[in-house]
C-alpha positions in Angstrom: 0.0 0.0 0.0 1.5 3.3 -1.1 0.5 5.8 1.6 1.9 8.7 -0.4 -0.9 8.2 -2.9 -3.4 8.8 -0.1 -4.8 5.3 0.5 -5.6 6.7 4.0 -8.7 8.7 4.4 -8.7 10.0 8.0 -10.9 13.0 8.7 -8.4 15.1 10.7 -10.4 18.3 10.5 -13.4 16.5 12.1 -11.4 16.4 15.4 -10.2 20.0 15.2 -12.4 21.1 18.2 -11.1 18.4 20.6 -7.6 19.1 19.3 -8.0 22.8 20.0 -9.2 22.0 23.5 -6.2 19.7 24.2 -3.8 22.4 22.9 -5.5 25.1 25.0 -5.3 22.9 28.2 -1.6 22.1 27.5 -0.7 25.8 27.0 -2.6 26.9 30.0 -1.0 24.2 32.1 2.4 25.2 30.8 1.9 28.9 31.7 0.6 27.8 35.1 3.7 25.7 35.9 6.1 28.4 34.6 4.4 31.1 36.7 4.0 29.0 39.9 7.0 26.7 39.9 9.4 28.5 37.5 12.2 26.8 35.7 15.0 25.0 37.4 17.7 27.1 35.8 21.1 25.5 35.5 24.4 27.0 36.4 24.7 28.6 32.9 22.0 31.0 34.0 22.4 31.2 37.8 26.1 31.5 38.0 28.3 29.7 40.5 31.8 28.2 41.0 33.8 26.5 38.2 36.5 24.0 39.2 38.8 22.2 36.8 40.7 19.2 38.0 43.0 16.6 36.5 43.2 12.9 37.3 46.2 10.7 36.6 44.0 8.4 34.5 40.6 8.3 33.0 38.1 9.6 35.6 34.7 8.1 36.5 32.2 10.9 36.2 29.5 9.1 38.2 31.9 8.5 41.1 32.8 12.2 41.1 29.1 13.1 41.2 28.6 10.8 44.2 31.5 12.3 46.1 30.2 15.8 45.6 26.7 14.8 46.6 28.0 13.2 49.8 29.9 16.4 50.5 26.7 18.4 50.4 26.9 19.8 46.8 23.6 18.8 45.3 23.4 21.0 42.2 26.5 20.2 40.2 27.5 19.6 36.6 30.4 17.2 36.0 31.8 16.7 32.5 35.0 15.9 30.7 37.0 18.9 29.5 39.3 18.1 26.6 40.4 14.6 27.7 38.9 11.8 29.8 41.2 12.7 32.7 40.5 16.4 32.7 37.2 17.2 34.5 35.2 20.4 34.7 32.9 20.8 37.7 30.3 23.6 38.0 28.6 24.1 41.3 25.7 26.3 42.4 26.6 29.4 44.6 27.1 28.5 48.3 25.9 31.2 50.7 28.7 32.5 52.9 31.5 30.8 50.9 33.8 32.3 48.4 34.6 30.6 45.1 38.1 29.7 46.2 36.9 28.2 49.4 34.3 26.1 47.6 36.9 25.0 45.0 39.4 23.9 47.7 36.7 22.0 49.5 35.7 20.1 46.3 39.3 19.2 45.5 40.0 18.0 49.1 36.8 15.8 49.0 38.0 14.3 45.7 41.5 13.7 47.0 40.1 11.9 50.1 37.9 9.7 47.9 40.2 9.1 44.9 43.8 9.7 46.2 46.1 12.7 46.5 47.0 12.6 42.8 43.9 14.6 41.9 45.4 17.9 40.7 43.5 21.2 40.9 44.0 23.2 37.7 41.6 26.2 38.0 39.0 27.8 40.2 36.8 30.5 38.8 33.5 32.2 39.7 30.7 32.8 37.2 28.5 35.7 38.3 24.7 35.7 38.2 24.8 38.7 35.9 26.3 36.5 33.2 23.4 34.1 33.7 20.9 37.0 33.4 22.6 38.0 30.1 22.3 34.5 28.8 18.7 34.3 29.8 17.9 37.5 27.9 19.9 36.4 24.8 18.2 33.0 24.8 14.7 34.6 24.9 15.8 37.0 22.2 17.1 34.1 20.0 13.7 32.4 20.2 11.9 35.6 19.4 14.1 36.4 16.4 13.7 32.9 15.1 9.9 33.2 15.2 10.0 36.5 13.4 12.3 35.3 10.8 10.1 32.2 10.2 7.0 34.5 9.9 8.7 36.5 7.2 10.1 33.4 5.3 6.7 31.6 5.3 4.9 34.7 4.2 7.2 35.1 1.2 7.2 31.4 0.3 3.5 30.7 0.8 0.9 33.2 2.1 0.4 35.2 5.3 -2.3 32.9 6.6 0.0 30.0 6.4 2.7 32.1 8.0 0.6 32.9 11.0 -0.4 29.2 11.3 3.2 28.0 11.2 4.4 30.6 13.8 1.4 29.8 16.1 2.4 26.1 15.8 6.0 26.8 16.7 5.0 29.0 19.6 2.7 26.2 20.7 5.6 23.7 20.6 8.0 26.0 22.5 5.5 26.9 25.3 4.6 23.2 25.9 8.2 22.1 25.9 9.2 24.8 28.4 6.1 24.1 30.5 7.0 20.4 30.6 10.5 21.3 32.0 8.9 23.5 34.6 6.5 20.7 35.6 9.2 18.0 36.1 11.7 20.6 37.3 14.5 19.1 35.2 17.5 21.5 35.0 17.1 24.0 32.2 20.6 25.0 30.9 22.2 26.1 27.6 22.0 22.6 26.1 18.2 22.6 26.7 17.9 26.1 25.2 19.7 24.8 22.1 17.3 21.8 22.0 14.3 24.2 22.1 15.7 26.1 19.1 16.2 22.8 17.4 12.6 21.9 18.1 11.6 25.1 16.2 13.6 24.0 13.2 12.2 20.4 13.3 8.6 21.5 13.7 9.0 24.1 10.9 10.4 21.5 8.5 7.4 19.2 9.2 5.0 22.1 8.8 6.6 23.3 5.5 6.2 19.8 4.0 2.5 19.8 4.9 2.0 23.3 3.5 3.8 22.4 0.3 1.3 19.5 -0.3 -1.7 21.7 0.6 -0.5 24.3 -1.9 -0.1 21.7 -4.7 -3.5 20.2 -4.0 -5.2 23.6 -4.0 -3.9 24.1 -7.5 -4.7 20.5 -8.7 -8.0 19.7 -7.0 -10.5 22.3 -8.4 -13.7 20.8 -7.2 -12.9 20.2 -3.5 -13.3 22.9 -0.9 -10.6 24.0 1.5 -11.4 21.5 4.3 -11.3 18.6 1.8 -8.0 19.8 0.3 -6.4 20.1 3.7 -7.6 16.6 4.8 -6.3 15.0 1.6 -2.9 16.8 2.0 -2.6 15.7 5.7 -3.4 12.1 4.7 -0.8 12.2 1.9 2.0 13.5 4.1 1.1 11.4 7.2 3.4 8.4 6.4 6.3 10.8 5.8 5.5 12.6 9.1 5.3 9.4 11.1 8.5 7.9 9.6 10.5 11.1 10.2 9.2 11.3 13.8 9.9 7.7 14.6 13.4 7.6 13.2 14.2 10.9 15.0 12.8 9.5 18.3 14.9 6.4 18.0 18.1 8.5 17.8 16.9 10.7 20.7 16.1 7.7 22.9 19.5 6.3 22.3 21.0 9.6 23.3 18.9 9.7 26.4 19.7 6.3 27.7 23.3 5.9 26.4 24.5 9.5 26.1 25.2 10.1 29.8 23.8 12.6 32.3 25.3 15.6 30.5 22.9 15.5 27.6 19.8 14.1 29.4 18.2 17.5 29.4 19.0 18.1 25.7 17.6 14.7 24.7 14.5 15.1 26.9 13.7 18.5 25.4 14.0 17.2 21.9 11.9 14.1 22.6 9.1 16.3 24.0 9.5 18.8 21.2 9.3 16.1 18.4 6.1 14.6 19.9 4.4 18.0 20.3 5.8 19.2 16.9 4.4 16.2 15.1 1.0 16.8 16.6 1.1 20.6 15.9 2.0 20.0 12.2 -1.2 18.1 11.7 -3.6 19.9 13.9 -2.4 23.4 14.8 -0.8 25.0 11.7 -3.3 23.8 9.1 -6.3 24.4 11.4 -5.3 28.0 12.0 -4.9 28.5 8.2 -8.4 27.2 7.8 -9.8 29.5 10.5 -8.2 32.4 8.8 -10.0 31.4 5.6 -7.3 30.1 3.3 -8.7 29.5 -0.2 -7.5 28.5 -3.7 -7.5 32.2 -4.7 -4.9 33.0 -2.0 -2.5 30.6 -3.7 -3.2 31.2 -7.3 -0.3 32.9 -9.2 -1.1 36.5 -10.0 -2.3 37.3 -13.5 0.3 39.1 -15.6 -1.3 41.8 -17.8 -0.1 41.4 -21.4 1.3 44.4 -23.1 -1.3 46.0 -25.4 -4.2 44.4 -23.6 -5.9 47.8 -23.2 -5.7 48.5 -27.0 -7.1 45.0 -27.8 -10.1 45.6 -25.4 -10.8 49.0 -27.2 -10.7 47.4 -30.6 
């Protein structure tokens, strides 16, 4: 069965009201969690102490995390820096302690657990003002991306499609951020990068659907707008599902095998791919229909031939 030839005949638009209710509930819940619980901002945004140490041989990151946790440092980021024996540790600010004092305490704890050969390379302090600047720049990056997409889709398709695509992307971003607020998983720069990647993924899926809708509007002269959109969604459904499934397989491998450092990144992309697949089907095209997209909106403009006025007079 060749699904690309639309052997499927699912009436997607029939469920637009339940889908709208589901989207509204998810968005309201996301706003509620962000307002009441906030985001569990990582050290990239809150500032803190940065410690670089060197082990004589390859270091066990999980063992280092356990030592720090036993020493009372709950909020930490431990990752390799350059080689498997060079470790970078970032810790949340500790009230009443200077960065040097925190760094020395960390190094002493590691030496007690793993031997005196642990060498301290660098202790630095990242101020909260840097985190505030990153927060502003991250929000600005998302806003600029959405504006750029609005302009691009308006030029390539039509402004009704553009508003539908931007609404779908905003829908995906809000729900992904709300999900992180609900589960209180750490939100750092890698998660912000994943949110921006979600925008790109969802846009690509939406553009494929819009391309097929535009083609069918020009081919199917007798069907109305709802029928054309339904046919287009059925024709692109197999491609949408295959793309989502293969992407999710990679992301699940990253989540389970990639280590703690990229858990947040993989989690944000998994949530974004799921929501983005749904929004490509139900949010973007539904909004275009609500705005009244028709064949006439997508028909190429008529070019007036030279001398047409004279021919009309004759």
